[in-house]
All heavy atoms as a GROMACS GRO file, in nm:
protein
  508
    1MET      N    1   1.070 -10.524  -4.934
    1MET     CA    2   1.115 -10.569  -5.054
    1MET      C    3   1.067 -10.711  -5.066
    1MET      O    4   1.094 -10.785  -4.970
    1MET     CB    5   1.274 -10.559  -5.079
    1MET     CG    6   1.326 -10.418  -5.057
    1MET     SD    7   1.491 -10.415  -5.085
    1MET     CE    8   1.510 -10.394  -5.259
    2THR      N    9   1.012 -10.744  -5.184
    2THR     CA   10   0.972 -10.871  -5.205
    2THR      C   11   1.032 -10.934  -5.325
    2THR      O   12   1.067 -10.858  -5.410
    2THR     CB   13   0.818 -10.884  -5.207
    2THR    OG1   14   0.770 -10.800  -5.316
    2THR    CG2   15   0.756 -10.832  -5.081
    3GLY      N   16   1.020 -11.052  -5.339
    3GLY     CA   17   1.076 -11.119  -5.463
    3GLY      C   18   1.206 -11.185  -5.443
    3GLY      O   19   1.292 -11.154  -5.345
    4LEU      N   20   1.241 -11.273  -5.522
    4LEU     CA   21   1.365 -11.354  -5.523
    4LEU      C   22   1.495 -11.262  -5.538
    4LEU      O   23   1.596 -11.277  -5.471
    4LEU     CB   24   1.367 -11.470  -5.605
    4LEU     CG   25   1.481 -11.569  -5.606
    4LEU    CD1   26   1.477 -11.639  -5.459
    4LEU    CD2   27   1.462 -11.677  -5.715
    5VAL      N   28   1.479 -11.174  -5.648
    5VAL     CA   29   1.601 -11.096  -5.671
    5VAL      C   30   1.636 -11.000  -5.555
    5VAL      O   31   1.743 -10.982  -5.510
    5VAL     CB   32   1.566 -11.023  -5.806
    5VAL    CG1   33   1.682 -10.921  -5.828
    5VAL    CG2   34   1.550 -11.103  -5.923
    6ALA      N   35   1.525 -10.934  -5.502
    6ALA     CA   36   1.558 -10.839  -5.388
    6ALA      C   37   1.596 -10.911  -5.267
    6ALA      O   38   1.691 -10.855  -5.192
    6ALA     CB   39   1.417 -10.768  -5.354
    7THR      N   40   1.552 -11.031  -5.245
    7THR     CA   41   1.595 -11.106  -5.123
    7THR      C   42   1.737 -11.156  -5.141
    7THR      O   43   1.821 -11.137  -5.054
    7THR     CB   44   1.507 -11.229  -5.100
    7THR    OG1   45   1.372 -11.175  -5.086
    7THR    CG2   46   1.552 -11.304  -4.975
    8GLY      N   47   1.772 -11.176  -5.257
    8GLY     CA   48   1.916 -11.217  -5.304
    8GLY      C   49   2.014 -11.106  -5.289
    8GLY      O   50   2.119 -11.126  -5.225
    9MET      N   51   1.967 -10.983  -5.317
    9MET     CA   52   2.050 -10.865  -5.308
    9MET      C   53   2.074 -10.836  -5.167
    9MET      O   54   2.177 -10.797  -5.122
    9MET     CB   55   1.982 -10.761  -5.376
    9MET     CG   56   1.992 -10.759  -5.531
    9MET     SD   57   2.146 -10.752  -5.601
    9MET     CE   58   2.181 -10.579  -5.584
   10LEU      N   59   1.962 -10.843  -5.087
   10LEU     CA   60   1.985 -10.804  -4.940
   10LEU      C   61   2.071 -10.911  -4.868
   10LEU      O   62   2.145 -10.875  -4.793
   10LEU     CB   63   1.839 -10.809  -4.877
   10LEU     CG   64   1.762 -10.686  -4.912
   10LEU    CD1   65   1.619 -10.700  -4.854
   10LEU    CD2   66   1.814 -10.552  -4.861
   11LEU      N   67   2.060 -11.029  -4.914
   11LEU     CA   68   2.140 -11.136  -4.851
   11LEU      C   69   2.288 -11.111  -4.892
   11LEU      O   70   2.375 -11.130  -4.807
   11LEU     CB   71   2.093 -11.281  -4.903
   11LEU     CG   72   2.177 -11.395  -4.850
   11LEU    CD1   73   2.170 -11.401  -4.691
   11LEU    CD2   74   2.135 -11.519  -4.906
   12ALA      N   75   2.318 -11.080  -5.017
   12ALA     CA   76   2.456 -11.053  -5.062
   12ALA      C   77   2.513 -10.932  -4.987
   12ALA      O   78   2.627 -10.942  -4.936
   12ALA     CB   79   2.446 -11.026  -5.206
   13LEU      N   80   2.442 -10.837  -4.962
   13LEU     CA   81   2.484 -10.709  -4.887
   13LEU      C   82   2.519 -10.742  -4.743
   13LEU      O   83   2.620 -10.703  -4.684
   13LEU     CB   84   2.391 -10.596  -4.903
   13LEU     CG   85   2.379 -10.526  -5.035
   13LEU    CD1   86   2.273 -10.423  -5.043
   13LEU    CD2   87   2.519 -10.466  -5.073
   14THR      N   88   2.431 -10.834  -4.685
   14THR     CA   89   2.440 -10.876  -4.545
   14THR      C   90   2.573 -10.956  -4.531
   14THR      O   91   2.649 -10.944  -4.444
   14THR     CB   92   2.325 -10.950  -4.504
   14THR    OG1   93   2.209 -10.876  -4.518
   14THR    CG2   94   2.332 -11.001  -4.359
   15LEU      N   95   2.591 -11.050  -4.629
   15LEU     CA   96   2.717 -11.133  -4.621
   15LEU      C   97   2.842 -11.045  -4.636
   15LEU      O   98   2.949 -11.079  -4.576
   15LEU     CB   99   2.708 -11.241  -4.727
   15LEU     CG  100   2.607 -11.353  -4.689
   15LEU    CD1  101   2.585 -11.449  -4.801
   15LEU    CD2  102   2.632 -11.421  -4.562
   16ILE      N  103   2.842 -10.959  -4.732
   16ILE     CA  104   2.953 -10.864  -4.756
   16ILE      C  105   2.990 -10.795  -4.621
   16ILE      O  106   3.105 -10.782  -4.583
   16ILE     CB  107   2.934 -10.775  -4.873
   16ILE    CG1  108   2.931 -10.844  -5.002
   16ILE    CG2  109   3.032 -10.661  -4.879
   16ILE    CD1  110   2.878 -10.766  -5.118
   17GLY      N  111   2.886 -10.729  -4.560
   17GLY     CA  112   2.910 -10.660  -4.437
   17GLY      C  113   2.968 -10.749  -4.324
   17GLY      O  114   3.052 -10.706  -4.264
   18HIS      N  115   2.913 -10.877  -4.307
   18HIS     CA  116   2.956 -10.962  -4.217
   18HIS      C  117   3.106 -11.003  -4.240
   18HIS      O  118   3.192 -11.009  -4.152
   18HIS     CB  119   2.882 -11.096  -4.208
   18HIS     CG  120   2.920 -11.194  -4.112
   18HIS    ND1  121   2.909 -11.176  -3.977
   18HIS    CD2  122   2.987 -11.305  -4.138
   18HIS    CE1  123   2.951 -11.276  -3.916
   18HIS    NE2  124   3.009 -11.366  -4.014
   19ASN      N  125   3.139 -11.021  -4.368
   19ASN     CA  126   3.280 -11.059  -4.392
   19ASN      C  127   3.380 -10.942  -4.372
   19ASN      O  128   3.492 -10.964  -4.311
   19ASN     CB  129   3.297 -11.091  -4.543
   19ASN     CG  130   3.249 -11.235  -4.567
   19ASN    OD1  131   3.225 -11.312  -4.479
   19ASN    ND2  132   3.205 -11.260  -4.700
   20LEU      N  133   3.323 -10.824  -4.392
   20LEU     CA  134   3.419 -10.701  -4.363
   20LEU      C  135   3.446 -10.692  -4.206
   20LEU      O  136   3.548 -10.668  -4.172
   20LEU     CB  137   3.354 -10.572  -4.420
   20LEU     CG  138   3.364 -10.566  -4.572
   20LEU    CD1  139   3.279 -10.446  -4.615
   20LEU    CD2  140   3.501 -10.559  -4.626
   21VAL      N  141   3.337 -10.709  -4.137
   21VAL     CA  142   3.351 -10.699  -3.994
   21VAL      C  143   3.441 -10.817  -3.931
   21VAL      O  144   3.528 -10.796  -3.857
   21VAL     CB  145   3.213 -10.702  -3.924
   21VAL    CG1  146   3.227 -10.714  -3.769
   21VAL    CG2  147   3.134 -10.581  -3.958
   22SER      N  148   3.422 -10.922  -3.984
   22SER     CA  149   3.502 -11.043  -3.945
   22SER      C  150   3.647 -11.024  -3.983
   22SER      O  151   3.740 -11.062  -3.891
   22SER     CB  152   3.446 -11.176  -4.020
   22SER     OG  153   3.321 -11.198  -3.972
   23LEU      N  154   3.682 -10.984  -4.094
   23LEU     CA  155   3.825 -10.957  -4.129
   23LEU      C  156   3.882 -10.841  -4.051
   23LEU      O  157   3.994 -10.856  -4.010
   23LEU     CB  158   3.829 -10.910  -4.280
   23LEU     CG  159   3.815 -11.028  -4.378
   23LEU    CD1  160   3.800 -10.972  -4.527
   23LEU    CD2  161   3.932 -11.131  -4.363
   24HIS      N  162   3.810 -10.741  -4.026
   24HIS     CA  163   3.855 -10.639  -3.930
   24HIS      C  164   3.891 -10.688  -3.791
   24HIS      O  165   4.003 -10.658  -3.737
   24HIS     CB  166   3.752 -10.520  -3.927
   24HIS     CG  167   3.794 -10.408  -3.830
   24HIS    ND1  168   3.899 -10.320  -3.853
   24HIS    CD2  169   3.754 -10.387  -3.703
   24HIS    CE1  170   3.922 -10.244  -3.755
   24HIS    NE2  171   3.834 -10.269  -3.666
   25ALA      N  172   3.805 -10.767  -3.732
   25ALA     CA  173   3.821 -10.826  -3.604
   25ALA      C  174   3.940 -10.922  -3.608
   25ALA      O  175   4.012 -10.921  -3.508
   25ALA     CB  176   3.695 -10.896  -3.561
   26TRP      N  177   3.957 -11.007  -3.721
   26TRP     CA  178   4.072 -11.092  -3.728
   26TRP      C  179   4.199 -11.020  -3.725
   26TRP      O  180   4.290 -11.062  -3.640
   26TRP     CB  181   4.052 -11.171  -3.850
   26TRP     CG  182   4.154 -11.288  -3.865
   26TRP    CD1  183   4.141 -11.414  -3.812
   26TRP    CD2  184   4.277 -11.286  -3.927
   26TRP    NE1  185   4.260 -11.485  -3.840
   26TRP    CE2  186   4.342 -11.405  -3.913
   26TRP    CE3  187   4.347 -11.182  -3.994
   26TRP    CZ2  188   4.467 -11.431  -3.962
   26TRP    CZ3  189   4.472 -11.206  -4.042
   26TRP    CH2  190   4.533 -11.342  -4.031
   27HIS      N  191   4.219 -10.917  -3.800
   27HIS     CA  192   4.335 -10.832  -3.797
   27HIS      C  193   4.358 -10.761  -3.670
   27HIS      O  194   4.481 -10.749  -3.624
   27HIS     CB  195   4.335 -10.729  -3.918
   27HIS     CG  196   4.359 -10.798  -4.054
   27HIS    ND1  197   4.259 -10.865  -4.124
   27HIS    CD2  198   4.480 -10.821  -4.118
   27HIS    CE1  199   4.315 -10.910  -4.231
   27HIS    NE2  200   4.455 -10.892  -4.241
   28THR      N  201   4.254 -10.713  -3.604
   28THR     CA  202   4.266 -10.631  -3.479
   28THR      C  203   4.317 -10.728  -3.370
   28THR      O  204   4.403 -10.684  -3.292
   28THR     CB  205   4.132 -10.575  -3.446
   28THR    OG1  206   4.090 -10.490  -3.556
   28THR    CG2  207   4.144 -10.494  -3.319
   29ARG      N  208   4.263 -10.847  -3.364
   29ARG     CA  209   4.302 -10.944  -3.254
   29ARG      C  210   4.452 -10.977  -3.263
   29ARG      O  211   4.513 -11.004  -3.170
   29ARG     CB  212   4.224 -11.075  -3.266
   29ARG     CG  213   4.084 -11.072  -3.194
   29ARG     CD  214   4.027 -11.200  -3.188
   29ARG     NE  215   4.018 -11.281  -3.306
   29ARG     CZ  216   3.914 -11.279  -3.391
   29ARG    NH1  217   3.807 -11.219  -3.363
   29ARG    NH2  218   3.922 -11.357  -3.500
   30ARG      N  219   4.504 -10.986  -3.390
   30ARG     CA  220   4.642 -11.023  -3.410
   30ARG      C  221   4.734 -10.900  -3.406
   30ARG      O  222   4.865 -10.910  -3.430
   30ARG     CB  223   4.655 -11.101  -3.534
   30ARG     CG  224   4.601 -11.239  -3.518
   30ARG     CD  225   4.563 -11.311  -3.651
   30ARG     NE  226   4.516 -11.431  -3.635
   30ARG     CZ  227   4.401 -11.470  -3.591
   30ARG    NH1  228   4.316 -11.370  -3.568
   30ARG    NH2  229   4.361 -11.602  -3.589
   31GLY      N  230   4.681 -10.780  -3.403
   31GLY     CA  231   4.760 -10.662  -3.390
   31GLY      C  232   4.824 -10.624  -3.529
   31GLY      O  233   4.923 -10.556  -3.542
   32LEU      N  234   4.758 -10.676  -3.635
   32LEU     CA  235   4.811 -10.644  -3.762
   32LEU      C  236   4.733 -10.522  -3.824
   32LEU      O  237   4.624 -10.502  -3.794
   32LEU     CB  238   4.781 -10.772  -3.859
   32LEU     CG  239   4.849 -10.898  -3.824
   32LEU    CD1  240   4.789 -11.011  -3.904
   32LEU    CD2  241   4.992 -10.895  -3.836
   33PRO      N  242   4.787 -10.452  -3.916
   33PRO     CA  243   4.731 -10.340  -3.993
   33PRO      C  244   4.626 -10.401  -4.078
   33PRO      O  245   4.632 -10.512  -4.129
   33PRO     CB  246   4.836 -10.278  -4.064
   33PRO     CG  247   4.941 -10.377  -4.089
   33PRO     CD  248   4.944 -10.463  -3.968
   34GLU      N  249   4.520 -10.328  -4.104
   34GLU     CA  250   4.417 -10.366  -4.193
   34GLU      C  251   4.476 -10.383  -4.344
   34GLU      O  252   4.570 -10.308  -4.382
   34GLU     CB  253   4.290 -10.271  -4.198
   34GLU     CG  254   4.234 -10.268  -4.065
   34GLU     CD  255   4.098 -10.175  -4.068
   34GLU    OE1  256   4.045 -10.182  -4.175
   34GLU    OE2  257   4.091 -10.099  -3.979
   35PRO      N  258   4.425 -10.479  -4.423
   35PRO     CA  259   4.479 -10.504  -4.550
   35PRO      C  260   4.470 -10.374  -4.643
   35PRO      O  261   4.565 -10.348  -4.707
   35PRO     CB  262   4.395 -10.607  -4.611
   35PRO     CG  263   4.330 -10.674  -4.491
   35PRO     CD  264   4.316 -10.580  -4.382
   36TRP      N  265   4.360 -10.304  -4.641
   36TRP     CA  266   4.350 -10.189  -4.723
   36TRP      C  267   4.439 -10.075  -4.670
   36TRP      O  268   4.498 -10.005  -4.763
   36TRP     CB  269   4.210 -10.128  -4.728
   36TRP     CG  270   4.123 -10.217  -4.809
   36TRP    CD1  271   4.021 -10.294  -4.779
   36TRP    CD2  272   4.121 -10.221  -4.963
   36TRP    NE1  273   3.963 -10.365  -4.890
   36TRP    CE2  274   4.024 -10.302  -5.002
   36TRP    CE3  275   4.204 -10.154  -5.057
   36TRP    CZ2  276   4.004 -10.334  -5.133
   36TRP    CZ3  277   4.180 -10.178  -5.190
   36TRP    CH2  278   4.074 -10.269  -5.227
   37GLN      N  279   4.466 -10.073  -4.544
   37GLN     CA  280   4.555  -9.969  -4.487
   37GLN      C  281   4.705  -9.996  -4.542
   37GLN      O  282   4.772  -9.904  -4.587
   37GLN     CB  283   4.551  -9.977  -4.342
   37GLN     CG  284   4.623  -9.866  -4.262
   37GLN     CD  285   4.611  -9.877  -4.117
   37GLN    OE1  286   4.588  -9.998  -4.068
   37GLN    NE2  287   4.618  -9.782  -4.044
   38ALA      N  288   4.736 -10.117  -4.534
   38ALA     CA  289   4.872 -10.156  -4.589
   38ALA      C  290   4.884 -10.144  -4.739
   38ALA      O  291   4.991 -10.091  -4.786
   38ALA     CB  292   4.904 -10.301  -4.548
   39HIS      N  293   4.777 -10.177  -4.812
   39HIS     CA  294   4.779 -10.162  -4.964
   39HIS      C  295   4.783 -10.028  -5.006
   39HIS      O  296   4.860  -9.990  -5.100
   39HIS     CB  297   4.656 -10.234  -5.013
   39HIS     CG  298   4.651 -10.231  -5.164
   39HIS    ND1  299   4.734 -10.295  -5.246
   39HIS    CD2  300   4.558 -10.154  -5.246
   39HIS    CE1  301   4.693 -10.280  -5.375
   39HIS    NE2  302   4.596 -10.188  -5.375
   40LEU      N  303   4.720  -9.936  -4.931
   40LEU     CA  304   4.713  -9.799  -4.977
   40LEU      C  305   4.841  -9.711  -4.918
   40LEU      O  306   4.852  -9.604  -4.956
   40LEU     CB  307   4.584  -9.733  -4.930
   40LEU     CG  308   4.459  -9.781  -4.998
   40LEU    CD1  309   4.342  -9.718  -4.940
   40LEU    CD2  310   4.463  -9.759  -5.145
   41GLY      N  311   4.915  -9.775  -4.831
   41GLY     CA  312   5.027  -9.705  -4.770
   41GLY      C  313   5.002  -9.611  -4.665
   41GLY      O  314   5.074  -9.514  -4.641
   42GLU      N  315   4.886  -9.627  -4.605
   42GLU     CA  316   4.842  -9.532  -4.501
   42GLU      C  317   4.918  -9.558  -4.376
   42GLU      O  318   4.961  -9.671  -4.351
   42GLU     CB  319   4.692  -9.541  -4.471
   42GLU     CG  320   4.607  -9.494  -4.588
   42GLU     CD  321   4.460  -9.511  -4.561
   42GLU    OE1  322   4.424  -9.582  -4.462
   42GLU    OE2  323   4.382  -9.460  -4.644
   43PRO      N  324   4.937  -9.465  -4.287
   43PRO     CA  325   5.003  -9.491  -4.158
   43PRO      C  326   4.929  -9.561  -4.070
   43PRO      O  327   4.800  -9.563  -4.068
   43PRO     CB  328   5.028  -9.346  -4.094
   43PRO     CG  329   4.927  -9.267  -4.166
   43PRO     CD  330   4.908  -9.319  -4.302
   44VAL      N  331   4.992  -9.641  -3.978
   44VAL     CA  332   4.920  -9.730  -3.888
   44VAL      C  333   4.846  -9.639  -3.790
   44VAL      O  334   4.904  -9.552  -3.727
   44VAL     CB  335   5.024  -9.826  -3.813
   44VAL    CG1  336   4.943  -9.920  -3.708
   44VAL    CG2  337   5.093  -9.918  -3.918
   45ASP      N  338   4.722  -9.686  -3.766
   45ASP     CA  339   4.628  -9.608  -3.667
   45ASP      C  340   4.651  -9.678  -3.533
   45ASP      O  341   4.601  -9.792  -3.519
   45ASP     CB  342   4.491  -9.606  -3.716
   45ASP     CG  343   4.398  -9.534  -3.628
   45ASP    OD1  344   4.450  -9.453  -3.549
   45ASP    OD2  345   4.288  -9.534  -3.638
   46ASP      N  346   4.729  -9.612  -3.447
   46ASP     CA  347   4.763  -9.677  -3.318
   46ASP      C  348   4.673  -9.628  -3.200
   46ASP      O  349   4.713  -9.638  -3.082
   46ASP     CB  350   4.901  -9.664  -3.285
   46ASP     CG  351   4.941  -9.524  -3.281
   46ASP    OD1  352   4.871  -9.431  -3.316
   46ASP    OD2  353   5.065  -9.511  -3.250
   47ARG      N  354   4.568  -9.558  -3.233
   47ARG     CA  355   4.477  -9.502  -3.133
   47ARG      C  356   4.407  -9.619  -3.064
   47ARG      O  357   4.378  -9.726  -3.129
   47ARG     CB  358   4.366  -9.413  -3.193
   47ARG     CG  359   4.432  -9.288  -3.245
   47ARG     CD  360   4.307  -9.210  -3.308
   47ARG     NE  361   4.254  -9.272  -3.417
   47ARG     CZ  362   4.149  -9.241  -3.494
   47ARG    NH1  363   4.094  -9.128  -3.466
   47ARG    NH2  364   4.120  -9.309  -3.607
   48PRO      N  365   4.379  -9.619  -2.930
   48PRO     CA  366   4.306  -9.732  -2.859
   48PRO      C  367   4.173  -9.736  -2.900
   48PRO      O  368   4.114  -9.636  -2.934
   48PRO     CB  369   4.322  -9.694  -2.712
   48PRO     CG  370   4.352  -9.546  -2.709
   48PRO     CD  371   4.414  -9.501  -2.843
   49LEU      N  372   4.129  -9.854  -2.917
   49LEU     CA  373   3.989  -9.879  -2.963
   49LEU      C  374   3.891  -9.869  -2.844
   49LEU      O  375   3.922  -9.900  -2.733
   49LEU     CB  376   3.972 -10.026  -3.019
   49LEU     CG  377   4.045 -10.054  -3.150
   49LEU    CD1  378   4.031 -10.194  -3.181
   49LEU    CD2  379   4.003  -9.964  -3.262
   50GLU      N  380   3.783  -9.798  -2.876
   50GLU     CA  381   3.684  -9.786  -2.764
   50GLU      C  382   3.612  -9.913  -2.743
   50GLU      O  383   3.590  -9.990  -2.840
   50GLU     CB  384   3.577  -9.679  -2.804
   50GLU     CG  385   3.630  -9.538  -2.823
   50GLU     CD  386   3.672  -9.477  -2.696
   50GLU    OE1  387   3.603  -9.510  -2.593
   50GLU    OE2  388   3.761  -9.401  -2.689
   51LYS      N  389   3.580  -9.949  -2.613
   51LYS     CA  390   3.512 -10.078  -2.599
   51LYS      C  391   3.362 -10.048  -2.602
   51LYS      O  392   3.318  -9.969  -2.519
   51LYS     CB  393   3.551 -10.136  -2.468
   51LYS     CG  394   3.485 -10.269  -2.436
   51LYS     CD  395   3.530 -10.326  -2.300
   51LYS     CE  396   3.460 -10.456  -2.295
   51LYS     NZ  397   3.502 -10.528  -2.169
   52ALA      N  398   3.286 -10.110  -2.698
   52ALA     CA  399   3.147 -10.086  -2.704
   52ALA      C  400   3.084 -10.184  -2.613
   52ALA      O  401   3.103 -10.303  -2.606
   52ALA     CB  402   3.105 -10.112  -2.847
   53THR      N  403   2.993 -10.123  -2.527
   53THR     CA  404   2.917 -10.219  -2.442
   53THR      C  405   2.768 -10.168  -2.457
   53THR      O  406   2.736 -10.060  -2.489
   53THR     CB  407   2.957 -10.190  -2.289
   53THR    OG1  408   2.937 -10.052  -2.252
   53THR    CG2  409   3.099 -10.230  -2.268
   54ARG      N  410   2.689 -10.272  -2.422
   54ARG     CA  411   2.545 -10.248  -2.429
   54ARG      C  412   2.496 -10.259  -2.282
   54ARG      O  413   2.526 -10.356  -2.222
   54ARG     CB  414   2.472 -10.349  -2.506
   54ARG     CG  415   2.496 -10.338  -2.646
   54ARG     CD  416   2.420 -10.447  -2.732
   54ARG     NE  417   2.296 -10.380  -2.783
   54ARG     CZ  418   2.210 -10.453  -2.844
   54ARG    NH1  419   2.222 -10.579  -2.876
   54ARG    NH2  420   2.094 -10.386  -2.901
   55THR      N  421   2.439 -10.149  -2.234
   55THR     CA  422   2.381 -10.155  -2.106
   55THR      C  423   2.236 -10.127  -2.104
   55THR      O  424   2.179 -10.061  -2.186
   55THR     CB  425   2.455 -10.053  -2.020
   55THR    OG1  426   2.429  -9.923  -2.070
   55THR    CG2  427   2.599 -10.071  -2.007
   56ARG      N  428   2.173 -10.186  -2.001
   56ARG     CA  429   2.033 -10.157  -1.996
   56ARG      C  430   2.011 -10.040  -1.911
   56ARG      O  431   2.068 -10.027  -1.807
   56ARG     CB  432   1.957 -10.275  -1.939
   56ARG     CG  433   1.962 -10.401  -2.015
   56ARG     CD  434   1.899 -10.520  -1.931
   56ARG     NE  435   1.760 -10.523  -1.979
   56ARG     CZ  436   1.663 -10.606  -1.917
   56ARG    NH1  437   1.710 -10.697  -1.827
   56ARG    NH2  438   1.551 -10.603  -1.957
   57GLY      N  439   1.929  -9.948  -1.950
   57GLY     CA  440   1.894  -9.840  -1.872
   57GLY      C  441   1.807  -9.872  -1.757
   57GLY      O  442   1.741  -9.962  -1.755
   58ARG      N  443   1.835  -9.802  -1.640
   58ARG     CA  444   1.754  -9.824  -1.522
   58ARG      C  445   1.611  -9.778  -1.551
   58ARG      O  446   1.583  -9.666  -1.604
   58ARG     CB  447   1.812  -9.741  -1.407
   58ARG     CG  448   1.931  -9.809  -1.364
   58ARG     CD  449   1.969  -9.728  -1.230
   58ARG     NE  450   2.079  -9.806  -1.165
   58ARG     CZ  451   2.107  -9.797  -1.046
   58ARG    NH1  452   2.051  -9.714  -0.965
   58ARG    NH2  453   2.210  -9.859  -0.991
   59ARG      N  454   1.520  -9.869  -1.513
   59ARG     CA  455   1.372  -9.839  -1.528
   59ARG      C  456   1.330  -9.736  -1.410
   59ARG      O  457   1.372  -9.770  -1.307
   59ARG     CB  458   1.301  -9.959  -1.533
   59ARG     CG  459   1.327 -10.040  -1.664
   59ARG     CD  460   1.240 -10.158  -1.675
   59ARG     NE  461   1.260 -10.227  -1.796
   59ARG     CZ  462   1.197 -10.340  -1.830
   59ARG    NH1  463   1.106 -10.391  -1.748
   59ARG    NH2  464   1.233 -10.397  -1.934
   60LYS      N  465   1.262  -9.649  -1.439
   60LYS     CA  466   1.208  -9.560  -1.337
   60LYS      C  467   1.088  -9.622  -1.282
   60LYS      O  468   0.999  -9.680  -1.357
   60LYS     CB  469   1.178  -9.419  -1.386
   60LYS     CG  470   1.288  -9.347  -1.440
   60LYS     CD  471   1.259  -9.213  -1.494
   60LYS     CE  472   1.380  -9.136  -1.537
   60LYS     NZ  473   1.341  -9.013  -1.589
   61ARG      N  474   1.074  -9.623  -1.151
   61ARG     CA  475   0.958  -9.680  -1.079
   61ARG      C  476   0.834  -9.580  -1.101
   61ARG      O  477   0.850  -9.456  -1.085
   61ARG     CB  478   0.983  -9.704  -0.940
   61ARG     CG  479   1.069  -9.820  -0.908
   61ARG     CD  480   1.057  -9.846  -0.762
   61ARG     NE  481   1.112  -9.978  -0.733
   61ARG     CZ  482   1.115 -10.031  -0.610
   61ARG    NH1  483   1.095  -9.963  -0.517
   61ARG    NH2  484   1.156 -10.153  -0.596
   62GLN      N  485   0.717  -9.633  -1.134
   62GLN     CA  486   0.607  -9.548  -1.148
   62GLN      C  487   0.529  -9.565  -1.012
   62GLN      O  488   0.501  -9.665  -0.959
   62GLN     CB  489   0.520  -9.602  -1.259
   62GLN     CG  490   0.576  -9.586  -1.396
   62GLN     CD  491   0.485  -9.639  -1.500
   62GLN    OE1  492   0.380  -9.698  -1.473
   62GLN    NE2  493   0.512  -9.615  -1.627
   63THR      N  494   0.509  -9.449  -0.964
   63THR     CA  495   0.444  -9.435  -0.843
   63THR      C  496   0.298  -9.387  -0.863
   63THR      O  497   0.281  -9.299  -0.942
   63THR     CB  498   0.516  -9.343  -0.726
   63THR    OG1  499   0.516  -9.220  -0.793
   63THR    CG2  500   0.646  -9.396  -0.689
   64ASP      N  501   0.201  -9.451  -0.807
   64ASP     CA  502   0.065  -9.408  -0.834
   64ASP      C  503   0.013  -9.321  -0.715
   64ASP      O  504   0.042  -9.325  -0.601
   64ASP     CB  505  -0.025  -9.531  -0.844
   64ASP     CG  506   0.011  -9.608  -0.962
   64ASP    OD1  507   0.048  -9.545  -1.064
   64ASP    OD2  508  -0.009  -9.734  -0.973
   0.00000   0.00000   0.00000
């Protein structure tokens, strides 16, 4: 995508996504329910969160 309008739209979507992730992390660290969850009256989700990790795969040795 090229152009000022397209770049502005992509930047806006990126900032919205970043803000949503930051708000979720803020509430999770404090043990609070998410704002939309409380607003909609949904039950608290008390399942443990999976810890996401990035690992490097082992490289296979190439034998000649």
